[in-house]
Predicted model as a PDB file, atoms N, CA, C, CB and O in Angstrom, pLDDT in the B-factor column:
MODEL        1                                                                  
ATOM      1  N   MET A   1      97.572  67.660  31.728  1.00 87.00           N  
ATOM      2  CA  MET A   1      96.691  67.738  31.310  1.00 87.00           C  
ATOM      3  C   MET A   1      96.103  66.501  30.112  1.00 87.00           C  
ATOM      4  CB  MET A   1      96.864  68.923  31.057  1.00 87.00           C  
ATOM      5  O   MET A   1      96.814  66.053  29.213  1.00 87.00           O  
ATOM      6  N   ASP A   2      94.821  66.148  30.333  1.00 91.00           N  
ATOM      7  CA  ASP A   2      94.206  64.992  29.596  1.00 91.00           C  
ATOM      8  C   ASP A   2      93.915  65.781  28.480  1.00 91.00           C  
ATOM      9  CB  ASP A   2      92.922  64.183  30.259  1.00 91.00           C  
ATOM     10  O   ASP A   2      93.179  66.764  28.559  1.00 91.00           O  
ATOM     11  N   LEU A   3      94.517  65.363  27.311  1.00 96.00           N  
ATOM     12  CA  LEU A   3      94.161  65.840  25.742  1.00 96.00           C  
ATOM     13  C   LEU A   3      93.368  64.536  25.241  1.00 96.00           C  
ATOM     14  CB  LEU A   3      95.717  66.197  24.631  1.00 96.00           C  
ATOM     15  O   LEU A   3      93.148  64.608  24.032  1.00 96.00           O  
ATOM     16  N   SER A   4      92.859  63.315  25.865  1.00 94.00           N  
ATOM     17  CA  SER A   4      92.626  62.143  25.082  1.00 94.00           C  
ATOM     18  C   SER A   4      91.360  62.532  24.417  1.00 94.00           C  
ATOM     19  CB  SER A   4      92.547  60.780  25.915  1.00 94.00           C  
ATOM     20  O   SER A   4      91.117  61.989  23.339  1.00 94.00           O  
ATOM     21  N   ASP A   5      90.537  63.368  24.885  1.00 96.00           N  
ATOM     22  CA  ASP A   5      89.419  63.624  24.230  1.00 96.00           C  
ATOM     23  C   ASP A   5      89.391  64.615  22.855  1.00 96.00           C  
ATOM     24  CB  ASP A   5      88.626  64.119  25.244  1.00 96.00           C  
ATOM     25  O   ASP A   5      88.393  64.797  22.157  1.00 96.00           O  
ATOM     26  N   ALA A   6      90.644  65.171  22.651  1.00 97.00           N  
ATOM     27  CA  ALA A   6      90.721  66.091  21.768  1.00 97.00           C  
ATOM     28  C   ALA A   6      90.498  65.669  20.217  1.00 97.00           C  
ATOM     29  CB  ALA A   6      91.935  66.658  22.004  1.00 97.00           C  
ATOM     30  O   ALA A   6      90.967  64.634  19.743  1.00 97.00           O  
ATOM     31  N   GLN A   7      89.738  66.585  19.504  1.00 97.00           N  
ATOM     32  CA  GLN A   7      89.607  66.371  18.192  1.00 97.00           C  
ATOM     33  C   GLN A   7      90.344  67.238  17.296  1.00 97.00           C  
ATOM     34  CB  GLN A   7      88.360  66.413  17.906  1.00 97.00           C  
ATOM     35  O   GLN A   7      89.988  68.377  16.995  1.00 97.00           O  
ATOM     36  N   TRP A   8      91.482  66.596  16.843  1.00 96.00           N  
ATOM     37  CA  TRP A   8      92.789  67.285  16.058  1.00 96.00           C  
ATOM     38  C   TRP A   8      92.382  67.507  14.799  1.00 96.00           C  
ATOM     39  CB  TRP A   8      94.156  66.409  15.959  1.00 96.00           C  
ATOM     40  O   TRP A   8      91.724  66.727  14.110  1.00 96.00           O  
ATOM     41  N   ARG A   9      92.807  68.667  14.471  1.00 94.00           N  
ATOM     42  CA  ARG A   9      92.547  68.877  12.501  1.00 94.00           C  
ATOM     43  C   ARG A   9      93.854  69.904  11.993  1.00 94.00           C  
ATOM     44  CB  ARG A   9      90.575  70.019  11.972  1.00 94.00           C  
ATOM     45  O   ARG A   9      94.298  70.952  12.462  1.00 94.00           O  
ATOM     46  N   LYS A  10      94.150  69.257  11.072  1.00 88.00           N  
ATOM     47  CA  LYS A  10      95.353  70.133  10.221  1.00 88.00           C  
ATOM     48  C   LYS A  10      94.584  71.181   9.535  1.00 88.00           C  
ATOM     49  CB  LYS A  10      96.283  69.201   8.981  1.00 88.00           C  
ATOM     50  O   LYS A  10      93.450  70.944   9.119  1.00 88.00           O  
ATOM     51  N   SER A  11      95.187  72.413   9.385  1.00 76.00           N  
ATOM     52  CA  SER A  11      94.858  73.460   8.341  1.00 76.00           C  
ATOM     53  C   SER A  11      94.578  72.962   7.078  1.00 76.00           C  
ATOM     54  CB  SER A  11      95.896  74.395   8.164  1.00 76.00           C  
ATOM     55  O   SER A  11      95.328  72.181   6.492  1.00 76.00           O  
ATOM     56  N   SER A  12      93.513  73.386   6.625  1.00 73.00           N  
ATOM     57  CA  SER A  12      93.419  73.506   5.070  1.00 73.00           C  
ATOM     58  C   SER A  12      94.305  73.723   4.272  1.00 73.00           C  
ATOM     59  CB  SER A  12      92.746  74.304   4.692  1.00 73.00           C  
ATOM     60  O   SER A  12      94.214  73.124   3.201  1.00 73.00           O  
ATOM     61  N   ARG A  13      95.266  74.477   4.444  1.00 70.00           N  
ATOM     62  CA  ARG A  13      96.763  74.882   3.827  1.00 70.00           C  
ATOM     63  C   ARG A  13      97.577  73.784   3.901  1.00 70.00           C  
ATOM     64  CB  ARG A  13      97.550  76.063   4.588  1.00 70.00           C  
ATOM     65  O   ARG A  13      98.524  73.776   3.114  1.00 70.00           O  
ATOM     66  N   SER A  14      97.437  72.752   4.728  1.00 71.00           N  
ATOM     67  CA  SER A  14      98.538  72.217   5.159  1.00 71.00           C  
ATOM     68  C   SER A  14      98.476  70.974   3.678  1.00 71.00           C  
ATOM     69  CB  SER A  14      98.423  71.651   7.021  1.00 71.00           C  
ATOM     70  O   SER A  14      97.452  70.447   3.244  1.00 71.00           O  
ATOM     71  N   GLY A  15      99.910  70.773   3.156  1.00 67.00           N  
ATOM     72  CA  GLY A  15      99.743  69.979   2.072  1.00 67.00           C  
ATOM     73  C   GLY A  15      99.840  68.574   2.320  1.00 67.00           C  
ATOM     74  O   GLY A  15      99.679  68.224   3.489  1.00 67.00           O  
ATOM     75  N   SER A  16     100.102  67.579   1.344  1.00 67.00           N  
ATOM     76  CA  SER A  16      99.901  66.070   1.730  1.00 67.00           C  
ATOM     77  C   SER A  16     101.493  65.454   1.471  1.00 67.00           C  
ATOM     78  CB  SER A  16      98.561  65.218   0.617  1.00 67.00           C  
ATOM     79  O   SER A  16     101.884  64.306   1.263  1.00 67.00           O  
ATOM     80  N   ASN A  17     102.056  66.471   1.559  1.00 67.00           N  
ATOM     81  CA  ASN A  17     103.558  66.032   1.238  1.00 67.00           C  
ATOM     82  C   ASN A  17     104.445  65.697   2.212  1.00 67.00           C  
ATOM     83  CB  ASN A  17     104.243  66.982   0.596  1.00 67.00           C  
ATOM     84  O   ASN A  17     105.635  65.420   2.062  1.00 67.00           O  
ATOM     85  N   GLY A  18     103.584  65.749   3.578  1.00 62.00           N  
ATOM     86  CA  GLY A  18     104.409  65.479   4.729  1.00 62.00           C  
ATOM     87  C   GLY A  18     105.384  66.857   5.392  1.00 62.00           C  
ATOM     88  O   GLY A  18     106.143  66.768   6.356  1.00 62.00           O  
ATOM     89  N   ALA A  19     105.197  67.711   4.835  1.00 67.00           N  
ATOM     90  CA  ALA A  19     105.766  68.966   5.497  1.00 67.00           C  
ATOM     91  C   ALA A  19     105.495  69.312   6.839  1.00 67.00           C  
ATOM     92  CB  ALA A  19     105.388  70.041   4.834  1.00 67.00           C  
ATOM     93  O   ALA A  19     104.639  68.639   7.414  1.00 67.00           O  
ATOM     94  N   ALA A  20     106.013  70.163   7.410  1.00 70.00           N  
ATOM     95  CA  ALA A  20     105.985  70.657   8.856  1.00 70.00           C  
ATOM     96  C   ALA A  20     104.492  71.522   8.786  1.00 70.00           C  
ATOM     97  CB  ALA A  20     107.527  71.729   9.300  1.00 70.00           C  
ATOM     98  O   ALA A  20     104.066  72.498   8.168  1.00 70.00           O  
ATOM     99  N   CYS A  21     104.029  70.660   9.691  1.00 86.00           N  
ATOM    100  CA  CYS A  21     102.135  71.506  10.318  1.00 86.00           C  
ATOM    101  C   CYS A  21     102.040  70.975  11.628  1.00 86.00           C  
ATOM    102  CB  CYS A  21     100.271  70.863   9.333  1.00 86.00           C  
ATOM    103  O   CYS A  21     102.683  70.117  12.233  1.00 86.00           O  
ATOM    104  N   VAL A  22     100.963  71.785  11.948  1.00 89.00           N  
ATOM    105  CA  VAL A  22     100.647  71.873  13.295  1.00 89.00           C  
ATOM    106  C   VAL A  22      99.128  71.112  13.128  1.00 89.00           C  
ATOM    107  CB  VAL A  22     100.699  73.558  13.931  1.00 89.00           C  
ATOM    108  O   VAL A  22      98.633  70.833  12.036  1.00 89.00           O  
ATOM    109  N   GLU A  23      98.606  70.885  14.227  1.00 94.00           N  
ATOM    110  CA  GLU A  23      97.294  70.493  14.586  1.00 94.00           C  
ATOM    111  C   GLU A  23      96.648  71.190  15.333  1.00 94.00           C  
ATOM    112  CB  GLU A  23      97.214  69.458  15.064  1.00 94.00           C  
ATOM    113  O   GLU A  23      97.386  71.836  16.078  1.00 94.00           O  
ATOM    114  N   VAL A  24      95.011  71.463  15.574  1.00 96.00           N  
ATOM    115  CA  VAL A  24      94.625  72.074  16.426  1.00 96.00           C  
ATOM    116  C   VAL A  24      93.311  71.488  17.031  1.00 96.00           C  
ATOM    117  CB  VAL A  24      94.610  73.254  15.983  1.00 96.00           C  
ATOM    118  O   VAL A  24      92.449  71.001  16.299  1.00 96.00           O  
ATOM    119  N   ALA A  25      93.191  71.543  18.290  1.00 97.00           N  
ATOM    120  CA  ALA A  25      92.176  70.825  18.976  1.00 97.00           C  
ATOM    121  C   ALA A  25      91.219  72.304  19.639  1.00 97.00           C  
ATOM    122  CB  ALA A  25      92.986  69.607  20.281  1.00 97.00           C  
ATOM    123  O   ALA A  25      91.686  73.045  20.505  1.00 97.00           O  
ATOM    124  N   LEU A  26      89.855  72.483  19.015  1.00 96.00           N  
ATOM    125  CA  LEU A  26      89.286  73.467  19.482  1.00 96.00           C  
ATOM    126  C   LEU A  26      87.882  72.818  20.149  1.00 96.00           C  
ATOM    127  CB  LEU A  26      89.163  74.536  18.366  1.00 96.00           C  
ATOM    128  O   LEU A  26      86.884  73.518  20.317  1.00 96.00           O  
ATOM    129  N   ASN A  27      87.927  71.585  20.458  1.00 97.00           N  
ATOM    130  CA  ASN A  27      86.849  71.068  21.053  1.00 97.00           C  
ATOM    131  C   ASN A  27      86.916  70.774  22.694  1.00 97.00           C  
ATOM    132  CB  ASN A  27      86.593  69.879  20.298  1.00 97.00           C  
ATOM    133  O   ASN A  27      86.092  70.126  23.340  1.00 97.00           O  
ATOM    134  N   LEU A  28      88.053  71.390  23.162  1.00 96.00           N  
ATOM    135  CA  LEU A  28      87.887  71.188  24.545  1.00 96.00           C  
ATOM    136  C   LEU A  28      87.389  72.294  25.412  1.00 96.00           C  
ATOM    137  CB  LEU A  28      89.054  70.793  25.028  1.00 96.00           C  
ATOM    138  O   LEU A  28      87.174  73.389  24.891  1.00 96.00           O  
ATOM    139  N   ALA A  29      87.203  72.127  26.574  1.00 94.00           N  
ATOM    140  CA  ALA A  29      86.296  73.295  27.271  1.00 94.00           C  
ATOM    141  C   ALA A  29      87.578  74.119  27.661  1.00 94.00           C  
ATOM    142  CB  ALA A  29      85.157  72.786  28.765  1.00 94.00           C  
ATOM    143  O   ALA A  29      88.577  73.522  28.060  1.00 94.00           O  
ATOM    144  N   ASN A  30      87.551  75.516  27.543  1.00 96.00           N  
ATOM    145  CA  ASN A  30      88.345  76.446  27.842  1.00 96.00           C  
ATOM    146  C   ASN A  30      89.818  76.302  27.517  1.00 96.00           C  
ATOM    147  CB  ASN A  30      88.150  76.645  29.054  1.00 96.00           C  
ATOM    148  O   ASN A  30      90.665  76.908  28.173  1.00 96.00           O  
ATOM    149  N   ILE A  31      90.088  75.606  26.639  1.00 97.00           N  
ATOM    150  CA  ILE A  31      91.480  75.632  26.001  1.00 97.00           C  
ATOM    151  C   ILE A  31      91.646  75.218  24.493  1.00 97.00           C  
ATOM    152  CB  ILE A  31      92.358  74.708  26.791  1.00 97.00           C  
ATOM    153  O   ILE A  31      90.884  74.476  23.873  1.00 97.00           O  
ATOM    154  N   VAL A  32      92.695  75.787  24.052  1.00 98.00           N  
ATOM    155  CA  VAL A  32      92.703  75.426  22.545  1.00 98.00           C  
ATOM    156  C   VAL A  32      94.068  74.550  22.730  1.00 98.00           C  
ATOM    157  CB  VAL A  32      92.777  76.895  21.305  1.00 98.00           C  
ATOM    158  O   VAL A  32      94.851  74.999  23.567  1.00 98.00           O  
ATOM    159  N   ALA A  33      94.390  73.531  22.151  1.00 98.00           N  
ATOM    160  CA  ALA A  33      95.383  72.629  22.176  1.00 98.00           C  
ATOM    161  C   ALA A  33      96.151  72.889  21.033  1.00 98.00           C  
ATOM    162  CB  ALA A  33      94.934  71.304  22.255  1.00 98.00           C  
ATOM    163  O   ALA A  33      95.476  73.427  20.155  1.00 98.00           O  
ATOM    164  N   VAL A  34      97.343  72.695  20.726  1.00 96.00           N  
ATOM    165  CA  VAL A  34      98.466  72.700  19.397  1.00 96.00           C  
ATOM    166  C   VAL A  34      99.351  71.839  19.561  1.00 96.00           C  
ATOM    167  CB  VAL A  34      99.292  73.960  19.119  1.00 96.00           C  
ATOM    168  O   VAL A  34     100.068  71.762  20.559  1.00 96.00           O  
ATOM    169  N   ARG A  35      99.395  70.889  18.302  1.00 94.00           N  
ATOM    170  CA  ARG A  35     100.513  69.887  18.557  1.00 94.00           C  
ATOM    171  C   ARG A  35     101.110  69.878  17.031  1.00 94.00           C  
ATOM    172  CB  ARG A  35      99.933  68.239  19.183  1.00 94.00           C  
ATOM    173  O   ARG A  35     100.484  70.253  16.039  1.00 94.00           O  
ATOM    174  N   ASP A  36     102.491  69.359  17.049  1.00 91.00           N  
ATOM    175  CA  ASP A  36     103.061  68.774  15.709  1.00 91.00           C  
ATOM    176  C   ASP A  36     102.496  67.581  15.214  1.00 91.00           C  
ATOM    177  CB  ASP A  36     104.453  68.481  15.806  1.00 91.00           C  
ATOM    178  O   ASP A  36     102.629  66.538  15.853  1.00 91.00           O  
ATOM    179  N   SER A  37     101.822  67.619  14.046  1.00 89.00           N  
ATOM    180  CA  SER A  37     101.330  66.638  13.578  1.00 89.00           C  
ATOM    181  C   SER A  37     102.318  65.383  13.087  1.00 89.00           C  
ATOM    182  CB  SER A  37     100.578  67.169  12.655  1.00 89.00           C  
ATOM    183  O   SER A  37     101.902  64.247  12.856  1.00 89.00           O  
ATOM    184  N   LYS A  38     103.425  65.725  12.996  1.00 88.00           N  
ATOM    185  CA  LYS A  38     104.445  64.673  12.906  1.00 88.00           C  
ATOM    186  C   LYS A  38     104.813  63.805  14.188  1.00 88.00           C  
ATOM    187  CB  LYS A  38     105.655  65.325  12.452  1.00 88.00           C  
ATOM    188  O   LYS A  38     105.486  62.785  14.039  1.00 88.00           O  
ATOM    189  N   ASN A  39     104.337  64.240  15.559  1.00 91.00           N  
ATOM    190  CA  ASN A  39     104.643  63.954  16.787  1.00 91.00           C  
ATOM    191  C   ASN A  39     103.541  63.806  17.526  1.00 91.00           C  
ATOM    192  CB  ASN A  39     105.430  64.792  17.296  1.00 91.00           C  
ATOM    193  O   ASN A  39     103.517  64.166  18.703  1.00 91.00           O  
ATOM    194  N   PRO A  40     102.462  63.237  16.891  1.00 91.00           N  
ATOM    195  CA  PRO A  40     101.038  63.329  17.582  1.00 91.00           C  
ATOM    196  C   PRO A  40     101.002  62.854  19.386  1.00 91.00           C  
ATOM    197  CB  PRO A  40      99.960  62.156  16.603  1.00 91.00           C  
ATOM    198  O   PRO A  40     100.196  63.231  20.238  1.00 91.00           O  
ATOM    199  N   SER A  41     102.017  62.043  19.517  1.00 92.00           N  
ATOM    200  CA  SER A  41     102.241  61.568  20.974  1.00 92.00           C  
ATOM    201  C   SER A  41     103.270  62.447  21.902  1.00 92.00           C  
ATOM    202  CB  SER A  41     102.814  60.069  20.900  1.00 92.00           C  
ATOM    203  O   SER A  41     103.617  62.163  23.049  1.00 92.00           O  
ATOM    204  N   GLY A  42     103.668  63.563  21.141  1.00 93.00           N  
ATOM    205  CA  GLY A  42     104.610  64.605  21.951  1.00 93.00           C  
ATOM    206  C   GLY A  42     103.637  65.898  22.532  1.00 93.00           C  
ATOM    207  O   GLY A  42     102.413  66.012  22.591  1.00 93.00           O  
ATOM    208  N   PRO A  43     104.345  66.482  22.785  1.00 95.00           N  
ATOM    209  CA  PRO A  43     103.898  67.855  23.761  1.00 95.00           C  
ATOM    210  C   PRO A  43     102.964  68.544  23.101  1.00 95.00           C  
ATOM    211  CB  PRO A  43     105.068  68.965  24.105  1.00 95.00           C  
ATOM    212  O   PRO A  43     103.111  68.687  21.887  1.00 95.00           O  
ATOM    213  N   ALA A  44     102.023  69.008  23.646  1.00 97.00           N  
ATOM    214  CA  ALA A  44     100.923  69.938  23.074  1.00 97.00           C  
ATOM    215  C   ALA A  44     101.083  71.334  23.939  1.00 97.00           C  
ATOM    216  CB  ALA A  44      99.277  69.210  23.263  1.00 97.00           C  
ATOM    217  O   ALA A  44     101.059  71.523  25.155  1.00 97.00           O  
ATOM    218  N   LEU A  45     101.235  72.135  22.951  1.00 97.00           N  
ATOM    219  CA  LEU A  45     100.920  73.746  23.659  1.00 97.00           C  
ATOM    220  C   LEU A  45      99.386  74.007  23.754  1.00 97.00           C  
ATOM    221  CB  LEU A  45     101.589  75.135  22.617  1.00 97.00           C  
ATOM    222  O   LEU A  45      98.575  73.718  22.875  1.00 97.00           O  
ATOM    223  N   VAL A  46      99.052  74.714  25.191  1.00 97.00           N  
ATOM    224  CA  VAL A  46      97.611  74.758  25.323  1.00 97.00           C  
ATOM    225  C   VAL A  46      97.430  76.543  25.750  1.00 97.00           C  
ATOM    226  CB  VAL A  46      97.018  73.473  26.661  1.00 97.00           C  
ATOM    227  O   VAL A  46      98.117  77.120  26.594  1.00 97.00           O  
ATOM    228  N   PHE A  47      96.557  77.039  25.091  1.00 97.00           N  
ATOM    229  CA  PHE A  47      96.329  78.403  25.390  1.00 97.00           C  
ATOM    230  C   PHE A  47      94.665  78.425  25.543  1.00 97.00           C  
ATOM    231  CB  PHE A  47      96.981  79.434  24.157  1.00 97.00           C  
ATOM    232  O   PHE A  47      93.833  77.596  25.175  1.00 97.00           O  
ATOM    233  N   SER A  48      94.515  79.668  26.215  1.00 97.00           N  
ATOM    234  CA  SER A  48      93.228  80.116  26.700  1.00 97.00           C  
ATOM    235  C   SER A  48      92.411  80.456  25.030  1.00 97.00           C  
ATOM    236  CB  SER A  48      93.471  81.671  27.921  1.00 97.00           C  
ATOM    237  O   SER A  48      93.087  80.662  24.022  1.00 97.00           O  
ATOM    238  N   PRO A  49      91.020  80.456  25.029  1.00 96.00           N  
ATOM    239  CA  PRO A  49      90.394  80.503  23.792  1.00 96.00           C  
ATOM    240  C   PRO A  49      90.639  82.378  23.456  1.00 96.00           C  
ATOM    241  CB  PRO A  49      88.562  79.816  23.962  1.00 96.00           C  
ATOM    242  O   PRO A  49      90.551  82.888  22.339  1.00 96.00           O  
ATOM    243  N   GLN A  50      90.886  82.962  24.475  1.00 97.00           N  
ATOM    244  CA  GLN A  50      91.396  84.471  24.207  1.00 97.00           C  
ATOM    245  C   GLN A  50      92.720  84.556  23.943  1.00 97.00           C  
ATOM    246  CB  GLN A  50      91.188  85.411  25.337  1.00 97.00           C  
ATOM    247  O   GLN A  50      93.120  85.566  23.366  1.00 97.00           O  
ATOM    248  N   GLU A  51      93.487  83.702  24.247  1.00 98.00           N  
ATOM    249  CA  GLU A  51      94.993  83.638  23.728  1.00 98.00           C  
ATOM    250  C   GLU A  51      94.986  83.333  22.480  1.00 98.00           C  
ATOM    251  CB  GLU A  51      95.897  82.669  24.376  1.00 98.00           C  
ATOM    252  O   GLU A  51      95.686  83.972  21.695  1.00 98.00           O  
ATOM    253  N   TRP A  52      94.207  82.318  22.073  1.00 96.00           N  
ATOM    254  CA  TRP A  52      94.416  81.961  20.708  1.00 96.00           C  
ATOM    255  C   TRP A  52      93.772  82.767  19.768  1.00 96.00           C  
ATOM    256  CB  TRP A  52      94.046  80.697  20.476  1.00 96.00           C  
ATOM    257  O   TRP A  52      94.357  82.883  18.691  1.00 96.00           O  
ATOM    258  N   ARG A  53      92.565  83.435  19.931  1.00 96.00           N  
ATOM    259  CA  ARG A  53      91.724  84.671  18.985  1.00 96.00           C  
ATOM    260  C   ARG A  53      93.111  85.389  18.944  1.00 96.00           C  
ATOM    261  CB  ARG A  53      90.130  85.770  19.820  1.00 96.00           C  
ATOM    262  O   ARG A  53      93.815  85.236  17.946  1.00 96.00           O  
ATOM    263  N   SER A  54      93.502  86.107  19.907  1.00 97.00           N  
ATOM    264  CA  SER A  54      94.969  86.965  19.720  1.00 97.00           C  
ATOM    265  C   SER A  54      95.867  86.720  18.899  1.00 97.00           C  
ATOM    266  CB  SER A  54      95.754  86.981  20.716  1.00 97.00           C  
ATOM    267  O   SER A  54      96.325  87.552  18.116  1.00 97.00           O  
ATOM    268  N   PHE A  55      96.327  85.177  19.016  1.00 95.00           N  
ATOM    269  CA  PHE A  55      97.395  84.930  18.151  1.00 95.00           C  
ATOM    270  C   PHE A  55      96.830  84.841  16.738  1.00 95.00           C  
ATOM    271  CB  PHE A  55      98.150  83.674  18.561  1.00 95.00           C  
ATOM    272  O   PHE A  55      97.484  85.249  15.778  1.00 95.00           O  
ATOM    273  N   ILE A  56      95.826  84.399  16.630  1.00 93.00           N  
ATOM    274  CA  ILE A  56      95.083  84.095  14.983  1.00 93.00           C  
ATOM    275  C   ILE A  56      95.216  85.577  14.613  1.00 93.00           C  
ATOM    276  CB  ILE A  56      93.101  83.408  14.866  1.00 93.00           C  
ATOM    277  O   ILE A  56      96.017  85.946  13.755  1.00 93.00           O  
ATOM    278  N   ALA A  57      94.418  86.411  15.275  1.00 95.00           N  
ATOM    279  CA  ALA A  57      94.297  87.990  14.766  1.00 95.00           C  
ATOM    280  C   ALA A  57      95.776  88.538  14.295  1.00 95.00           C  
ATOM    281  CB  ALA A  57      93.700  89.063  16.131  1.00 95.00           C  
ATOM    282  O   ALA A  57      95.995  89.127  13.236  1.00 95.00           O  
ATOM    283  N   SER A  58      96.737  88.220  15.303  1.00 95.00           N  
ATOM    284  CA  SER A  58      98.110  88.902  14.765  1.00 95.00           C  
ATOM    285  C   SER A  58      98.385  88.277  13.191  1.00 95.00           C  
ATOM    286  CB  SER A  58      99.563  88.455  15.919  1.00 95.00           C  
ATOM    287  O   SER A  58      98.545  88.911  12.148  1.00 95.00           O  
ATOM    288  N   VAL A  59      98.380  86.648  13.435  1.00 90.00           N  
ATOM    289  CA  VAL A  59      99.116  86.192  12.368  1.00 90.00           C  
ATOM    290  C   VAL A  59      98.456  86.724  10.865  1.00 90.00           C  
ATOM    291  CB  VAL A  59      99.161  84.590  12.521  1.00 90.00           C  
ATOM    292  O   VAL A  59      99.169  86.744   9.861  1.00 90.00           O  
ATOM    293  N   ARG A  60      97.067  87.136  10.829  1.00 91.00           N  
ATOM    294  CA  ARG A  60      96.468  87.525   9.959  1.00 91.00           C  
ATOM    295  C   ARG A  60      96.642  88.721   9.474  1.00 91.00           C  
ATOM    296  CB  ARG A  60      95.538  87.358  10.185  1.00 91.00           C  
ATOM    297  O   ARG A  60      96.294  89.025   8.333  1.00 91.00           O  
ATOM    298  N   THR A  61      97.269  89.617  10.393  1.00 91.00           N  
ATOM    299  CA  THR A  61      98.082  91.042   9.812  1.00 91.00           C  
ATOM    300  C   THR A  61      99.241  91.014   9.282  1.00 91.00           C  
ATOM    301  CB  THR A  61      98.367  92.008  10.745  1.00 91.00           C  
ATOM    302  O   THR A  61      99.752  92.017   8.782  1.00 91.00           O  
ATOM    303  N   LEU A  62      99.943  89.581   9.331  1.00 85.00           N  
ATOM    304  CA  LEU A  62     101.133  89.842   8.929  1.00 85.00           C  
ATOM    305  C   LEU A  62     101.188  89.688   7.150  1.00 85.00           C  
ATOM    306  CB  LEU A  62     102.085  88.853   9.777  1.00 85.00           C  
ATOM    307  O   LEU A  62     102.240  89.895   6.545  1.00 85.00           O  
TER     308      LEU A  62                                                      
ENDMDL                                                                          
END                                                                             
């Protein structure tokens, strides 16, 4: 899958101390991509927008 046009962003809750964080790309058609910010050329997880919304909703209930 070509993610070269992905516009990655970190969570506003990510610190600047190099701690583990993820980046999310929401600008791609019909997918949401997630990657490790410390390994930007590594693999990415890809979700449908519905899967991503369900995941976020679940996390917010914790």
